VEXDREN-2710 file (C-alpha; in Angstrom, 1 decimal):
% VEXDREN-2710
k/r/px/py/pz
1/UNK/13.9/-28.9/-26.5
2/UNK/11.6/-31.1/-24.5
3/UNK/8.2/-32.5/-25.5
4/UNK/6.3/-30.0/-23.4
5/UNK/8.1/-27.0/-25.1
6/UNK/7.2/-28.5/-28.5
7/UNK/3.5/-28.8/-27.4
8/UNK/3.4/-25.2/-26.1
9/UNK/4.7/-24.0/-29.4
10/UNK/2.3/-26.1/-31.4
11/UNK/-0.7/-25.0/-29.2
12/UNK/-1.5/-21.9/-31.3
13/UNK/-1.8/-24.0/-34.5
14/UNK/-3.8/-26.8/-33.0
15/UNK/-4.9/-26.2/-29.5
16/UNK/-7.2/-29.2/-29.2
17/UNK/-4.5/-31.8/-30.1
18/UNK/-1.7/-30.0/-28.3
19/UNK/-3.8/-29.4/-25.2
20/UNK/-4.8/-33.1/-25.0
21/UNK/-1.2/-34.2/-25.3
22/UNK/-0.1/-31.8/-22.6
23/UNK/-2.8/-33.2/-20.3
24/UNK/-1.7/-36.8/-21.1
25/UNK/1.9/-35.9/-20.3
26/UNK/1.0/-34.5/-17.0
27/UNK/-1.2/-37.5/-16.0
28/UNK/1.3/-40.0/-17.2
29/UNK/4.4/-38.6/-15.5
30/UNK/3.8/-35.6/-13.3
31/UNK/7.5/-35.3/-12.2
32/UNK/8.6/-35.3/-15.8
33/UNK/6.0/-32.7/-16.6
34/UNK/7.2/-30.4/-13.9
35/UNK/10.8/-30.9/-14.8
36/UNK/10.1/-29.8/-18.4
37/UNK/7.8/-27.0/-17.2
38/UNK/10.3/-25.2/-15.0
39/UNK/12.6/-23.8/-17.8
40/UNK/9.4/-22.6/-19.5
41/UNK/8.2/-20.9/-16.4
42/UNK/11.5/-19.2/-15.9
43/UNK/11.3/-17.7/-19.4
44/UNK/7.6/-16.9/-19.7
45/UNK/6.2/-15.9/-23.1
46/UNK/2.9/-14.3/-24.1
47/UNK/1.2/-17.2/-25.9
48/UNK/-1.9/-19.3/-25.7
49/UNK/0.2/-22.4/-25.1
50/UNK/2.0/-20.8/-22.1
51/UNK/-1.4/-19.8/-20.7
52/UNK/-2.7/-23.3/-21.0
53/UNK/0.4/-24.6/-19.1
54/UNK/-0.5/-22.2/-16.3
55/UNK/-4.1/-23.4/-16.3
56/UNK/-2.9/-27.0/-16.0
57/UNK/-0.6/-26.2/-13.1
58/UNK/-3.4/-24.3/-11.2
59/UNK/-6.1/-26.9/-11.9
60/UNK/-3.9/-29.7/-10.6
61/UNK/-2.6/-27.9/-7.4
62/UNK/0.9/-27.7/-8.7
63/UNK/1.4/-23.9/-9.0
64/UNK/1.2/-22.9/-5.3
65/UNK/3.9/-25.3/-4.1
66/UNK/6.2/-23.9/-6.9
67/UNK/5.5/-20.3/-5.8
68/UNK/6.1/-21.1/-2.2
69/UNK/9.6/-22.5/-2.9
70/UNK/12.2/-19.7/-2.6
71/UNK/14.8/-22.0/-4.1
72/UNK/12.9/-22.2/-7.3
73/UNK/11.7/-18.7/-7.9
74/UNK/12.7/-15.3/-6.5
75/UNK/9.9/-13.4/-4.8
76/UNK/9.7/-11.0/-7.8
77/UNK/9.6/-13.9/-10.2
78/UNK/6.9/-15.7/-8.2
79/UNK/4.8/-12.6/-7.9
80/UNK/5.0/-12.0/-11.7
81/UNK/4.0/-15.6/-12.3
82/UNK/1.1/-15.3/-9.8
83/UNK/-0.2/-12.4/-11.8
84/UNK/-0.2/-14.5/-14.9
85/UNK/-1.9/-17.3/-13.1
86/UNK/-4.6/-15.0/-11.9
87/UNK/-5.3/-14.0/-15.5
88/UNK/-6.0/-17.6/-16.5
89/UNK/-7.7/-18.7/-13.3
90/UNK/-9.8/-16.1/-11.4
91/UNK/-10.0/-18.3/-8.4
92/UNK/-6.2/-18.6/-8.0
93/UNK/-6.0/-15.8/-5.3
94/UNK/-8.7/-17.6/-3.2
95/UNK/-6.6/-20.7/-3.4
96/UNK/-3.6/-18.9/-2.1
97/UNK/-5.7/-17.5/0.7
98/UNK/-6.9/-20.9/1.7
99/UNK/-3.3/-22.2/2.0
100/UNK/-2.3/-19.2/4.1
101/UNK/-5.3/-19.7/6.3
102/UNK/-4.5/-23.3/7.0
103/UNK/-0.8/-22.7/7.8
104/UNK/-0.2/-23.5/11.4
105/UNK/2.6/-22.0/13.6
106/UNK/3.6/-22.6/17.2
107/UNK/5.3/-19.1/17.5
108/UNK/4.2/-16.6/20.1
109/UNK/2.9/-14.2/19.2
110/UNK/1.4/-16.0/16.2
111/UNK/3.4/-15.5/13.0
112/UNK/3.0/-17.1/9.6
113/UNK/5.5/-19.9/8.9
114/UNK/8.1/-18.9/6.2
115/UNK/6.4/-20.5/3.2
116/UNK/3.0/-19.1/4.1
117/UNK/4.5/-15.7/4.8
118/UNK/6.0/-15.8/1.3
119/UNK/2.7/-16.7/-0.2
120/UNK/1.1/-13.8/1.7
121/UNK/3.7/-11.4/0.2
122/UNK/2.9/-12.8/-3.2
123/UNK/-0.9/-12.5/-2.9
124/UNK/-0.7/-9.1/-1.4
125/UNK/1.3/-7.8/-4.4
126/UNK/-0.9/-9.6/-6.9
127/UNK/-4.5/-8.9/-6.1
128/UNK/-6.2/-5.9/-7.6
129/UNK/-9.6/-4.2/-7.1
130/UNK/-11.4/-7.2/-8.8
131/UNK/-9.9/-9.8/-6.4
132/UNK/-9.2/-7.8/-3.2
133/UNK/-12.3/-9.2/-1.4
134/UNK/-10.8/-12.7/-1.6
135/UNK/-8.4/-11.5/1.2
136/UNK/-11.3/-10.9/3.7
137/UNK/-10.9/-14.3/5.4
138/UNK/-7.4/-13.2/6.5
139/UNK/-8.8/-10.1/8.3
140/UNK/-9.2/-12.3/11.4
141/UNK/-5.9/-14.1/11.1
142/UNK/-4.0/-14.5/14.4
143/UNK/-0.9/-12.8/12.8
144/UNK/-1.3/-9.1/13.5
145/UNK/0.8/-8.2/10.5
146/UNK/-1.5/-10.1/8.2
147/UNK/-4.6/-8.5/9.7
148/UNK/-3.3/-4.9/9.3
149/UNK/-2.0/-5.5/5.8
150/UNK/-5.2/-7.0/4.6
151/UNK/-7.1/-4.0/6.1
152/UNK/-5.0/-1.7/4.0
153/UNK/-5.2/-3.7/0.8
154/UNK/-9.0/-4.1/0.9
155/UNK/-9.5/-0.5/1.9
156/UNK/-7.3/0.7/-1.0
157/UNK/-9.2/-1.5/-3.4
158/UNK/-12.7/-0.8/-2.4
159/UNK/-12.6/2.8/-1.0
160/UNK/-15.7/1.8/0.8
161/UNK/-16.4/4.1/3.8
162/UNK/-19.2/1.7/5.0
163/UNK/-16.8/-1.2/5.1
164/UNK/-14.1/1.0/6.7
165/UNK/-16.5/2.2/9.3
166/UNK/-17.3/-1.4/10.4
167/UNK/-13.5/-2.1/10.7
168/UNK/-13.1/0.9/13.1
169/UNK/-14.8/-1.3/15.7
170/UNK/-11.8/-3.7/15.6
171/UNK/-9.8/-4.1/18.8
172/UNK/-6.6/-4.2/16.7
173/UNK/-5.3/-0.6/16.5
174/UNK/-3.1/-1.6/13.5
175/UNK/-6.2/-2.6/11.6
176/UNK/-8.0/0.6/12.4
177/UNK/-5.0/2.7/11.4
178/UNK/-4.6/0.9/8.1
179/UNK/-8.3/1.1/7.3
180/UNK/-8.1/4.9/7.8
181/UNK/-4.9/5.2/5.7
182/UNK/-6.5/3.2/2.9
183/UNK/-9.1/6.1/2.4
184/UNK/-6.5/8.9/2.1
185/UNK/-7.4/11.0/-0.9
186/UNK/-11.1/10.0/-0.9
187/UNK/-13.1/13.2/-0.5
188/UNK/-16.6/12.1/0.0
189/UNK/-18.8/13.4/2.9
190/UNK/-18.9/9.9/4.3
191/UNK/-15.1/9.6/4.4
192/UNK/-14.8/13.1/6.0
193/UNK/-17.2/12.0/8.7
194/UNK/-15.2/8.8/9.2
195/UNK/-12.0/10.8/9.5
196/UNK/-13.6/13.0/12.2
197/UNK/-14.6/9.9/14.1
198/UNK/-11.3/8.2/13.9
199/UNK/-9.4/11.4/14.9
200/UNK/-10.9/10.8/18.4
201/UNK/-9.4/7.3/18.6
202/UNK/-7.4/6.5/21.7
203/UNK/-4.5/5.2/19.6
204/UNK/-2.1/7.8/18.3
205/UNK/-1.5/6.2/14.9
206/UNK/-5.2/5.9/14.2
207/UNK/-5.8/9.5/15.2
208/UNK/-2.8/10.7/13.2
209/UNK/-3.8/8.9/10.0
210/UNK/-7.3/10.3/10.4
211/UNK/-5.9/13.9/10.6
212/UNK/-3.8/13.3/7.5
213/UNK/-7.0/12.0/5.8
214/UNK/-8.9/15.1/6.8
215/UNK/-6.1/17.4/5.5
216/UNK/-6.2/15.5/2.2
217/UNK/-9.9/16.1/2.1
218/UNK/-9.2/19.8/2.2
219/UNK/-10.8/20.2/5.7
220/UNK/-9.5/23.4/7.3
221/UNK/-10.2/22.0/10.8
222/UNK/-7.4/19.4/10.2
223/UNK/-4.9/22.3/10.8
224/UNK/-6.4/23.2/14.2
225/UNK/-6.6/19.5/15.3
226/UNK/-3.0/18.8/14.3
227/UNK/-1.8/21.8/16.2
228/UNK/-3.8/20.5/19.2
229/UNK/-2.2/17.1/18.9
230/UNK/1.2/18.6/18.8
231/UNK/0.6/19.9/22.4
232/UNK/-0.9/16.6/23.7
233/UNK/0.2/15.3/27.0
234/UNK/1.2/11.9/25.7
235/UNK/4.5/11.8/23.8
236/UNK/3.2/9.3/21.4
237/UNK/0.5/11.7/20.2
238/UNK/3.0/14.6/19.9
239/UNK/5.3/12.4/17.9
240/UNK/2.5/11.3/15.6
241/UNK/1.6/15.0/15.1
242/UNK/5.1/15.7/14.0
243/UNK/5.0/12.7/11.6
244/UNK/1.7/13.9/10.2
245/UNK/3.0/17.4/9.6
246/UNK/5.9/15.9/7.6
247/UNK/3.6/13.7/5.7
248/UNK/1.4/16.6/4.5
249/UNK/4.5/18.9/4.1
250/UNK/2.7/22.1/5.1
251/UNK/5.1/24.9/5.8
252/UNK/2.8/26.6/8.3
253/UNK/3.9/24.0/10.8
254/UNK/7.5/25.0/10.6
255/UNK/7.6/27.2/13.7
256/UNK/5.8/24.5/15.7
257/UNK/8.1/21.8/14.5
258/UNK/11.1/23.9/15.4
259/UNK/9.8/24.1/19.0
260/UNK/9.3/20.3/19.0
261/UNK/13.0/19.8/18.4
262/UNK/13.4/20.6/22.1
263/UNK/10.7/18.1/23.2
264/UNK/11.8/15.9/26.1
265/UNK/10.7/12.7/24.2
266/UNK/13.4/11.5/21.7
267/UNK/10.8/10.1/19.2
268/UNK/9.1/13.5/19.1
269/UNK/12.4/15.3/18.3
270/UNK/13.3/12.7/15.7
271/UNK/9.9/13.0/13.9
272/UNK/10.1/16.8/14.1
273/UNK/13.5/16.8/12.4
274/UNK/12.3/14.5/9.7
275/UNK/9.2/16.6/9.1
276/UNK/11.2/19.8/8.8
277/UNK/13.5/18.0/6.2
278/UNK/10.4/16.9/4.3
279/UNK/9.0/20.4/4.2
280/UNK/12.4/21.8/3.0
281/UNK/12.4/19.1/0.2
282/UNK/9.1/20.4/-1.1
283/UNK/10.9/23.6/-2.1
284/UNK/9.5/27.0/-3.1
285/UNK/6.7/27.3/-5.7
286/UNK/7.9/27.9/-9.2
287/UNK/4.7/29.8/-10.4
288/UNK/3.0/32.8/-9.0
289/UNK/-0.7/33.2/-8.1
290/UNK/-2.4/36.6/-7.8
291/UNK/-4.3/36.8/-4.5
292/UNK/-6.7/39.6/-3.6
293/UNK/-8.4/39.8/-0.2
294/UNK/-11.1/42.2/0.8
295/UNK/-13.1/42.4/4.0
296/UNK/-16.8/42.0/3.5
297/UNK/-18.0/44.7/5.9
298/UNK/-16.4/47.2/8.3
299/UNK/-18.1/45.6/11.3
300/UNK/-18.2/41.9/10.9
301/UNK/-17.8/39.7/14.0
302/UNK/-17.3/36.6/11.9
303/UNK/-14.3/38.2/10.2
304/UNK/-15.4/37.3/6.7
305/UNK/-13.3/38.1/3.7
306/UNK/-13.7/37.7/-0.1
307/UNK/-10.6/36.1/-1.6
308/UNK/-9.9/36.1/-5.4
309/UNK/-7.3/33.7/-6.7
310/UNK/-6.0/34.0/-10.3
311/UNK/-3.0/32.6/-12.1
312/UNK/-0.3/34.8/-13.7
313/UNK/-2.5/35.1/-16.8
314/UNK/-5.4/36.3/-14.6
315/UNK/-7.4/33.1/-15.2
316/UNK/-9.4/32.2/-12.1
317/UNK/-8.1/29.2/-10.0
318/UNK/-11.2/27.2/-8.9
319/UNK/-11.7/24.3/-6.6
320/UNK/-8.9/25.0/-4.2
321/UNK/-9.3/23.1/-0.9
322/UNK/-9.4/25.1/2.4
323/UNK/-6.0/23.7/3.3
324/UNK/-4.5/25.5/0.4
325/UNK/-5.0/28.8/2.3
326/UNK/-2.7/29.8/5.1
327/UNK/-3.6/32.8/7.3
328/UNK/-1.5/34.9/9.5
329/UNK/-2.7/37.6/11.9
330/UNK/0.4/39.7/12.4
331/UNK/3.2/37.3/13.3
332/UNK/0.8/34.5/14.4
333/UNK/-0.7/31.7/12.3
334/UNK/-4.4/31.4/12.3
335/UNK/-5.3/27.8/13.0
336/UNK/-9.1/28.2/13.2
337/UNK/-10.6/29.4/9.9
338/UNK/-12.7/28.1/7.0
339/UNK/-12.8/28.6/3.3
340/UNK/-15.7/27.9/1.0
341/UNK/-15.9/28.5/-2.8
342/UNK/-18.4/31.0/-4.0
343/UNK/-20.9/30.0/-6.7
344/UNK/-21.0/33.2/-8.7
345/UNK/-17.4/33.2/-10.0
346/UNK/-14.6/30.6/-10.3
347/UNK/-11.6/31.5/-8.3
348/UNK/-13.6/33.5/-5.7
349/UNK/-13.7/32.2/-2.1
350/UNK/-15.2/33.2/1.2
351/UNK/-12.7/33.1/4.1
352/UNK/-13.9/33.2/7.7
353/UNK/-11.5/33.8/10.6
354/UNK/-13.8/34.2/13.6
355/UNK/-11.0/34.4/16.2
356/UNK/-8.8/37.0/14.4
357/UNK/-8.4/40.3/16.2
358/UNK/-5.1/41.6/14.7
359/UNK/-5.3/44.7/12.4
360/UNK/-3.6/42.9/9.4
361/UNK/-4.5/39.6/7.9
362/UNK/-1.9/37.9/5.7
363/UNK/-3.3/35.3/3.3
364/UNK/-1.1/32.9/1.5
365/UNK/-2.4/30.5/-1.1
366/UNK/-0.5/27.5/-2.5
367/UNK/-1.7/25.2/-5.2
368/UNK/0.8/22.6/-6.2
369/UNK/3.8/24.4/-7.6
370/UNK/2.1/27.8/-7.6
371/UNK/1.6/30.3/-4.7
372/UNK/0.7/33.9/-4.0
373/UNK/0.0/36.2/-1.0
374/UNK/-2.0/39.3/-0.1
375/UNK/-2.3/41.5/3.0
376/UNK/-5.6/43.2/3.9
377/UNK/-6.6/45.5/6.7
378/UNK/-9.0/44.0/9.1
END
């Protein structure tokens, strides 16, 4: 056992003396210090002495070169070590970013050199919500992979629709697409408005990510917009529509996806096949819902219906998104409809299908692993 290991073990009992001797060892013979530190770093322990070792390495600019060396630590080991370093030194992520920023490359298009790319992988798997903003300087890095990845990481961490809206002005479509993706699952009015804006983007990936975001918001119009994208003139948009349908795994798109299997563009056919496989993997619901649909008036041009949704025990099922409702008029799916929850009773919804003319409306409701259907006369 080396002197450094002894000092780390003694640190808990006498941190002042042990810490002083560790600093003296480092300043007297840095090479020897590193030589003794490496076995300790390869077998990390949860102790104050080990934490102080990390503090010394970070404060003396020794940690980053060690992490950058693939011959010393695997990527997984280096990432785990970086997380420990961030706990003892809150500025460590910013130090990594500075090294990445300063790395120069003569490649065209610009790409991070190998060691800087490794550090970027480490920092991108290390930062959390508290430290994500330290990545912002890399948002303008010449490497497009770095820019788009940072946009996704910061967006995931902040869930800020204001920040995301500013990034939608970027000329880099990958940045715009990742910013939109980072807000998936956020259901605020601001995010819904941002998704609507991004759905009109000239880039297929940005627009597709926006429609997935709208669907996850529970916006019924996402169904109509996805169906429209599936018939776009540009193959890239049709392919993205098929990809998005597979991403959300909504069975109402099955017929449309089957038609896309004959699309002249290979990428569209490939995405349609994958989407159909994803929908099949979702499987059939394991629980039943009770769905009752009643037309509000005999003569209603808005085609408004009351829908009651209860579980098998007749308990109301509240807070269902509009996308949980699937409507058929005869054999045809209704892609233009809206659903709003009613205030007076949980599990009661107002369904509006203004374009429906068929005599029978079939309403299917799916919530997670539960589903149910009803047919009403129009």
